C-alpha positions in Angstrom: 0.0 0.0 0.0 1.4 3.4 -0.9 1.7 6.4 1.5 -1.4 8.2 0.0 -3.6 5.1 0.3 -2.4 4.5 3.8 -3.1 8.1 4.8 -6.5 8.2 3.1 -7.6 5.2 5.2 -6.2 6.8 8.4 -7.9 10.0 7.6 -11.3 8.3 7.1 -10.9 6.5 10.4 -9.9 9.7 12.1 -12.9 11.5 10.8 -15.2 8.9 12.4 -13.5 8.8 15.9 -11.6 12.0 16.5 -12.9 15.5 17.5 -13.0 18.0 14.7 -9.7 19.6 15.8 -7.9 16.3 15.5 -9.6 15.4 12.3 -8.2 18.7 10.9 -4.7 17.7 12.1 -5.0 14.4 10.3 -6.0 16.3 7.1 -2.9 18.4 7.5 -0.9 15.1 7.8 -2.6 13.9 4.6 -1.6 17.2 2.8 2.0 16.7 3.8 1.9 19.7 6.1 2.7 17.8 9.3 4.2 14.4 9.7 4.0 12.8 13.2 7.5 12.0 14.6 6.4 10.5 17.9 3.7 8.3 19.2 2.7 6.8 22.6 0.4 3.9 23.4 -0.4 3.0 26.9 -2.8 1.2 29.2 -4.4 2.9 32.2 -6.3 1.0 34.8 -9.2 2.6 36.6 -10.5 1.7 40.1 -13.3 -0.8 39.8 -16.4 0.7 38.1 -14.6 4.0 37.3 -13.5 3.4 33.7 -16.1 5.6 32.0 -15.4 8.4 34.4 -11.7 8.1 33.8 -12.2 8.1 30.1 -14.3 11.2 30.3 -11.7 13.1 32.3 -8.9 12.1 29.9 -10.9 13.2 26.9 -11.9 16.6 28.4 -8.4 17.5 29.4 -6.8 17.0 26.0 -8.3 19.7 23.8 -5.9 22.2 22.2 -2.6 20.6 23.0 0.1 22.2 20.7 1.8 19.5 18.6 -0.9 16.9 19.3 -2.1 15.3 16.0 -4.3 12.6 17.5 -5.4 11.5 21.0 -7.7 8.5 21.2 -9.0 6.8 24.3 -10.5 3.3 24.0 -11.9 0.6 26.3 -9.8 -2.5 26.7 -12.0 -5.3 25.5 -10.4 -7.9 27.9 -10.4 -5.8 31.1 -13.5 -3.9 32.2 -11.4 -1.4 34.2 -8.7 -0.7 31.6 -8.3 2.0 28.9 -5.9 2.3 26.1 -4.6 5.7 25.1 -3.0 6.2 21.6 -1.3 9.5 20.9 0.4 11.0 17.8 2.6 14.1 18.2 4.7 16.3 16.0 7.7 15.3 18.2 8.7 14.0 21.6 9.2 17.5 23.0 5.6 18.5 22.2 4.4 15.5 24.2 6.6 16.4 27.1 5.5 20.0 27.0 1.8 19.0 27.1 2.3 17.7 30.7 2.7 21.3 31.8 -0.5 22.6 30.2 -3.1 23.9 32.7 -5.9 21.7 31.3 -3.7 18.6 31.3 -2.5 19.2 34.9 -6.1 19.8 35.9 -7.2 16.5 34.3 -4.3 14.6 36.0 -5.4 16.1 39.4 -9.0 15.1 38.8 -8.2 11.6 37.5 -5.6 10.7 40.1 -8.1 9.4 42.7 -9.7 6.9 40.3 -6.5 5.6 38.6 -5.6 2.2 40.0 -2.4 1.9 38.0 -0.8 1.6 34.6 -0.1 -1.3 32.3 1.9 -1.6 29.2 3.4 1.6 27.6 5.3 2.0 24.4 6.8 4.9 22.5 7.0 4.6 18.7 7.7 6.5 15.6 4.7 6.5 13.3 5.5 5.3 9.8 3.7 7.0 6.9 6.1 6.0 4.2 7.2 2.5 3.3 10.8 3.6 3.0 11.0 4.8 6.7 
């Protein structure tokens, strides 16, 4: 599959699941304006029965993060208390800087009492070209 076909599929998926701001970011990726250089995927475990509340907090605290091209929260299908968070960033520094944003710090403070722990976490470089 060539880069354009891969990105077209990614854009179609993003339009269905991401907020409008992030869908626009994916359109910019498609138009070769921005290429993500850093990604993170991680599992977060909520206290029993608190997964939906934790997901809501994570989603509300992630609007307008400079350098963020995609932030998706999803339910773990094998663990009723776990979430997966997938993030695409312009670079690793933008991700690190996001942790100092007021809305992100507020979300962390609000979520902390219902976080039971963390599972697997991985950093990756998104590939949008078969030669990379």
